[in-house]
C-alpha positions in Angstrom: -14.7 -6.2 15.9 -14.2 -9.3 13.8 -13.7 -8.8 10.0 -13.7 -11.2 7.1 -11.4 -9.6 4.5 -11.7 -10.9 0.9 -8.9 -10.1 -1.6 -8.8 -10.6 -5.3 -5.6 -12.6 -6.1 -5.4 -11.8 -9.8 -2.2 -9.8 -10.2 -0.3 -8.6 -7.1 -1.8 -5.1 -6.6 -4.7 -6.1 -4.5 -2.4 -8.3 -2.3 0.1 -5.4 -1.9 -2.7 -3.1 -0.7 -4.0 -5.9 1.6 -0.5 -6.3 3.3 -0.6 -2.6 4.2 -4.1 -2.9 5.6 -3.2 -6.1 7.5 -0.4 -4.3 9.3 -2.7 -1.5 10.4 -5.5 -3.8 11.4 -3.1 -5.8 13.5 -1.8 -2.7 15.2 -5.4 -1.8 16.1 -6.0 -5.2 17.6 -8.8 -6.1 15.1 -9.4 -9.8 14.6 -9.3 -10.5 10.9 -9.7 -13.7 8.8 -8.5 -13.4 5.2 -9.9 -15.1 2.1 -8.2 -15.0 -1.4 -9.6 -15.9 -4.8 -8.7 -15.5 -8.4 -5.4 -17.4 -8.3 -4.5 -20.9 -7.2 -2.9 -21.1 -3.8 0.4 -22.5 -5.1 0.9 -19.3 -7.2 0.5 -17.0 -4.2 3.8 -15.9 -2.5 5.0 -13.9 0.5 1.6 -14.5 2.3 2.9 -14.6 5.9 1.0 -11.4 6.8 -2.3 -13.2 6.3 -1.8 -16.2 8.6 -3.9 -19.3 7.9 -6.0 -17.7 5.1 -9.0 -19.2 3.3 -9.1 -19.8 -0.5 -11.9 -20.0 -3.1 -11.7 -20.2 -6.9 -13.6 -17.0 -7.4 -13.4 -15.3 -10.8 -10.6 -13.9 -12.9 -9.8 -12.9 -16.5 -7.7 -15.0 -18.8 -5.1 -13.3 -21.0 -3.1 -14.2 -24.1 -0.2 -12.1 -25.4 -1.2 -9.0 -23.6 -5.0 -9.2 -24.3 -8.0 -10.4 -22.4 -9.1 -13.6 -24.0 -12.9 -14.0 -23.7 -13.2 -17.6 -24.6 -10.5 -18.7 -22.2 -12.1 -16.6 -19.5 -15.4 -18.4 -20.0 -13.8 -21.8 -20.2 -11.9 -21.2 -17.0 -14.9 -19.9 -15.1 -16.7 -22.2 -12.6 -20.1 -20.6 -12.1 -21.6 -23.4 -10.1 -18.6 -23.5 -7.8 -18.8 -19.7 -7.4 -22.5 -19.8 -6.5 -22.0 -22.7 -4.1 -19.1 -20.8 -2.4 -21.1 -17.7 -2.1 -24.1 -19.5 -0.6 -22.1 -21.6 1.8 -19.6 -19.0 3.1 -20.1 -18.7 6.9 -20.5 -15.1 7.9 -22.2 -15.4 11.3 -19.0 -14.8 13.3 -18.2 -11.5 11.5 -19.3 -8.0 12.2 -18.2 -6.6 8.9 -17.0 -7.8 5.5 -14.1 -6.1 3.7 -13.8 -6.8 0.0 -10.9 -5.7 -2.2 -12.7 -6.5 -5.4 -13.2 -10.1 -4.3 -16.6 -11.5 -5.5 -17.2 -14.4 -3.1 -17.1 -12.3 0.1 -18.9 -9.4 -1.5 -21.8 -11.4 -2.9 -22.0 -13.6 0.2 -22.3 -10.4 2.3 -25.1 -9.1 0.0 -26.9 -12.5 0.1 -26.7 -12.7 3.9 -27.4 -9.0 4.5 -24.1 -8.3 6.2 -22.5 -4.9 5.9 -19.8 -5.0 3.1 -17.2 -2.3 2.8 -15.5 -2.5 -0.7 -12.1 -0.9 -1.2 -10.2 -0.8 -4.4 -9.3 1.3 -7.4 -12.2 -0.1 -9.4 -14.7 1.7 -7.1 -13.3 5.1 -8.1 -15.0 4.6 -11.5 -18.4 4.8 -9.9 -17.8 8.6 -9.9 -17.7 11.0 -12.9 -13.9 10.9 -13.5 -11.9 10.4 -16.7 -12.4 6.9 -17.8 -12.7 4.6 -20.8 -16.3 3.4 -20.9 -16.0 0.3 -23.0 -19.0 -1.8 -23.8 -22.2 -2.1 -21.8 -21.2 -5.7 -20.8 -17.7 -4.5 -19.6 -19.3 -1.7 -17.6 -21.7 -4.2 -16.0 -18.9 -6.6 -15.1 -16.9 -3.9 -13.4 -20.0 -2.5 -11.5 -21.4 -5.9 -10.3 -18.3 -8.0 -10.0 -18.0 -7.4 -6.2 -20.9 -5.3 -4.9 -21.0 -3.6 -1.5 -23.0 -1.4 0.8 -20.2 1.1 1.2 -17.4 2.0 -1.4 -13.9 3.3 -0.8 -12.3 4.1 -4.2 -8.7 4.9 -4.8 -7.0 7.0 -7.5 -3.9 9.1 -8.1 -6.0 12.3 -8.1 -9.3 13.2 -6.4 -11.0 14.7 -9.5 -13.2 16.7 -7.0 -14.8 13.4 -5.9 -14.8 11.5 -2.5 -12.0 9.3 -3.8 -9.0 8.3 -1.5 -5.3 8.4 -2.4 -3.6 5.1 -3.1 -2.5 2.6 -0.4 1.0 2.0 -1.7 3.7 2.0 1.0 7.2 2.0 -0.5 9.4 2.0 2.6 13.2 2.0 2.3 15.4 -0.8 0.9 19.0 0.7 1.2 20.0 0.1 -2.4 22.0 2.4 -4.7 20.3 4.2 -7.6 21.3 3.0 -11.0 20.5 5.4 -13.8 20.5 2.8 -16.6 18.6 0.2 -14.7 15.0 -0.4 -15.8 12.4 -2.5 -14.0 10.0 -4.5 -16.3 6.7 -6.0 -15.1 4.6 -7.1 -18.0 3.1 -10.4 -16.8 0.4 -10.5 -19.4 2.8 -10.1 -22.3 4.7 -13.0 -23.8 8.4 -13.7 -23.1 9.2 -13.5 -26.8 7.5 -10.1 -27.2 9.3 -8.6 -24.2 12.7 -10.0 -25.5 12.1 -8.5 -28.9 11.1 -5.2 -27.4 14.1 -4.7 -25.2 16.9 -6.6 -26.9 18.1 -3.6 -29.0 18.7 -1.3 -25.9 22.1 -2.7 -25.0 23.1 0.3 -23.0 20.5 -0.4 -20.4 20.1 -3.2 -17.8 16.5 -4.7 -17.6 15.3 -6.6 -14.5 12.2 -8.5 -15.8 9.7 -10.1 -13.4 7.5 -12.6 -15.2 5.6 -15.8 -14.3 7.4 -17.5 -17.2 10.9 -16.3 -16.2 12.6 -19.7 -16.9 11.7 -19.4 -20.6 13.2 -15.9 -20.6 16.5 -17.4 -19.4 16.5 -20.1 -22.1 19.0 -19.8 -25.0 16.2 -18.9 -27.4 15.4 -15.7 -25.5 18.5 -15.0 -23.5 20.0 -11.5 -23.9 23.0 -10.2 -22.0 21.2 -7.0 -20.9 18.2 -8.8 -19.4 17.9 -10.4 -15.9 14.8 -12.6 -15.7 13.1 -13.3 -12.3 10.0 -15.1 -11.1 7.7 -12.7 -9.1 9.1 -12.2 -5.6 8.3 -9.3 -3.4 11.6 -8.5 -1.7 13.9 -8.6 -4.7 11.2 -6.8 -6.8 11.1 -4.0 -4.2 14.9 -3.7 -4.2 14.9 -3.4 -8.0 12.0 -0.8 -7.8 14.1 1.4 -5.5 17.3 0.9 -7.5 15.9 1.6 -11.0 15.6 4.7 -13.0 12.2 3.8 -14.4 9.5 1.2 -14.7 7.8 -0.3 -17.8 4.6 -2.2 -16.9 1.0 -2.9 -17.8 -1.4 -0.2 -16.7 -2.4 -1.6 -13.4 -2.9 0.7 -10.4 -0.7 -0.4 -7.5 2.7 -0.6 -9.1 2.1 2.7 -10.9 1.2 4.2 -7.4 4.5 2.9 -5.9 6.4 4.2 -8.9 4.9 7.7 -8.5 5.7 7.8 -4.8 9.4 7.0 -5.6 9.6 9.6 -8.3 10.6 7.0 -11.0 9.7 7.6 -14.6 6.8 5.4 -15.8 5.8 3.9 -19.1 2.6 1.8 -19.2 1.0 -0.5 -21.8 -2.6 -1.4 -21.1 -3.8 -5.0 -21.3 -5.8 -5.0 -24.5 -9.5 -5.4 -23.8 -9.2 -4.2 -20.1 -11.2 -1.0 -19.7 -9.7 -0.3 -16.2 -6.2 -0.3 -17.7 -7.3 1.9 -20.6 -8.7 4.3 -18.0 -5.5 4.2 -16.0 -3.4 5.0 -19.1 -5.8 7.9 -19.9 -5.5 9.3 -16.4 -1.7 9.2 -16.4 -1.7 11.0 -19.7 -4.3 13.6 -18.7 -2.5 14.3 -15.4 0.9 14.3 -16.9 2.1 11.7 -14.3 3.4 9.1 -16.7 3.9 8.0 -20.3 1.7 5.5 -22.2 1.9 3.2 -25.3 -1.0 1.3 -26.8 1.3 -1.7 -27.7 4.8 -2.9 -27.2 6.4 -0.2 -29.3 10.2 0.0 -29.7 10.1 3.7 -30.8 8.1 4.7 -27.8 10.4 2.9 -25.5 13.5 4.5 -27.1 12.0 8.0 -26.7 11.0 7.3 -23.1 14.4 6.0 -22.2 16.1 9.1 -23.7 13.7 11.8 -22.6 11.2 10.5 -20.1 11.2 11.9 -16.6 9.5 10.9 -13.3 6.8 12.6 -11.2 7.0 12.3 -7.4 3.9 12.3 -5.2 3.9 11.8 -1.5 0.7 10.1 -0.3 -0.1 9.8 3.4 -0.8 6.6 5.4 -4.2 5.9 3.9 -4.4 2.4 5.4 -4.1 3.8 8.9 -6.9 6.3 8.2 -9.2 3.6 6.8 -8.4 1.4 9.8 -9.3 4.2 12.2 -12.6 4.8 10.3 -13.4 1.1 10.4 -12.8 0.7 14.2 -14.9 3.8 14.8 -17.8 1.9 13.2 -17.4 2.6 9.5 -20.1 5.2 9.6 -18.0 8.4 9.5 -18.1 10.7 6.5 -16.1 9.4 3.6 -16.0 12.9 2.1 -14.3 14.2 5.2 -11.8 11.3 5.3 -11.0 11.9 1.6 -10.6 15.6 2.1 -8.3 15.2 5.1 -6.1 12.7 3.2 -5.7 14.8 0.1 -4.8 17.8 2.3 -1.9 15.7 3.5 -0.9 14.7 0.0 2.0 16.4 -1.7 1.0 16.5 -5.4 3.4 17.8 -8.1 3.0 21.3 -9.4 3.2 20.2 -13.0 -0.4 20.0 -14.2 -0.9 22.5 -17.1 -3.3 25.3 -16.6 -5.7 23.5 -19.0 -5.9 20.6 -16.6 -7.4 22.3 -13.5 -9.3 20.4 -10.9 -12.6 21.6 -12.3 -12.0 20.6 -15.9 -10.4 17.3 -14.9 -13.6 16.2 -13.2 -15.5 17.4 -16.3 -13.6 15.1 -18.7 -16.4 12.6 -19.3 -15.8 9.0 -20.1 -17.2 9.4 -23.6 -14.9 12.3 -24.5 -13.5 11.7 -28.0 -10.2 13.2 -27.1 -9.8 11.1 -23.9 -10.8 8.0 -25.8 -8.2 8.8 -28.5 -5.5 9.3 -25.9 -6.3 6.0 -24.2 -5.3 4.2 -27.4 -2.2 6.3 -27.9 
């Protein structure tokens, strides 16, 4: 089997998941070529697992101060380049296309009638699970951004649907736990806003990973209780294992790692991003984490003082998917999902009013769920 594996490079969650998949595919002796889009190659890091990977511009969302910026997104888009890349992508050598929400490989597979297996958190929202619906345009973008013939969606809970647990290996990093150490990953928020949020909590030590970390270390923003770092996988993982808790945007992958380590979690959705609203809603409904609609000092203070973590032990989902792929990618997804959830150690903290049956019945247009997603 020879696979072309497309990975969305916006943020680091898709790449983290792809690293775990790459290790399992290599163990199985599967020949894989990797293609990344959504971020310029010079801003990708720790990419050794993917060898001599391909790159295309693809599509991504532009943000300003923690909010999706529609005009910048349109100005940065290169639709003619995207269409050319889709049309010209050579797929003849490949038996199968894998797409982790990557549009060039997904649409090229559709155009050239190649089987496309899509894997990613976004595909869980194709099922009736708690979610923020957003506008019709937002729903269309999520549904058609990276189409496929087969979908493997991930989430923290199955919601009685054929959804798989997260791919979020955490490993061991041999660091000592520090109760007053907090990890911060808010790459879509401004340095000034983060500094203002955290500066008053002098009894805590904050390790902050941000693309503009140099600005955070400048005299204008420097605070003694803050250590600023450029994104880097190894040091980030060490701080994740060391810390008491994590404050981050409401992406999927980091929250999944945080849950597996039993750290307390506080998320702030990127404004205008329906997936992140949905993630905050799910964490709230499940009781797995804490949420805030904006960077709110009072919410942070309460979370620091009283917040607690939830630990979930997920199985090796990447290995199960790899076995399913090498068997022809035709086995029952329902059976694979059921088997993986049977191996998952979920916390026994869900209130009686949040049973499996009524969790799956919490529709996207629920007024209460929508209220919760905005704090």
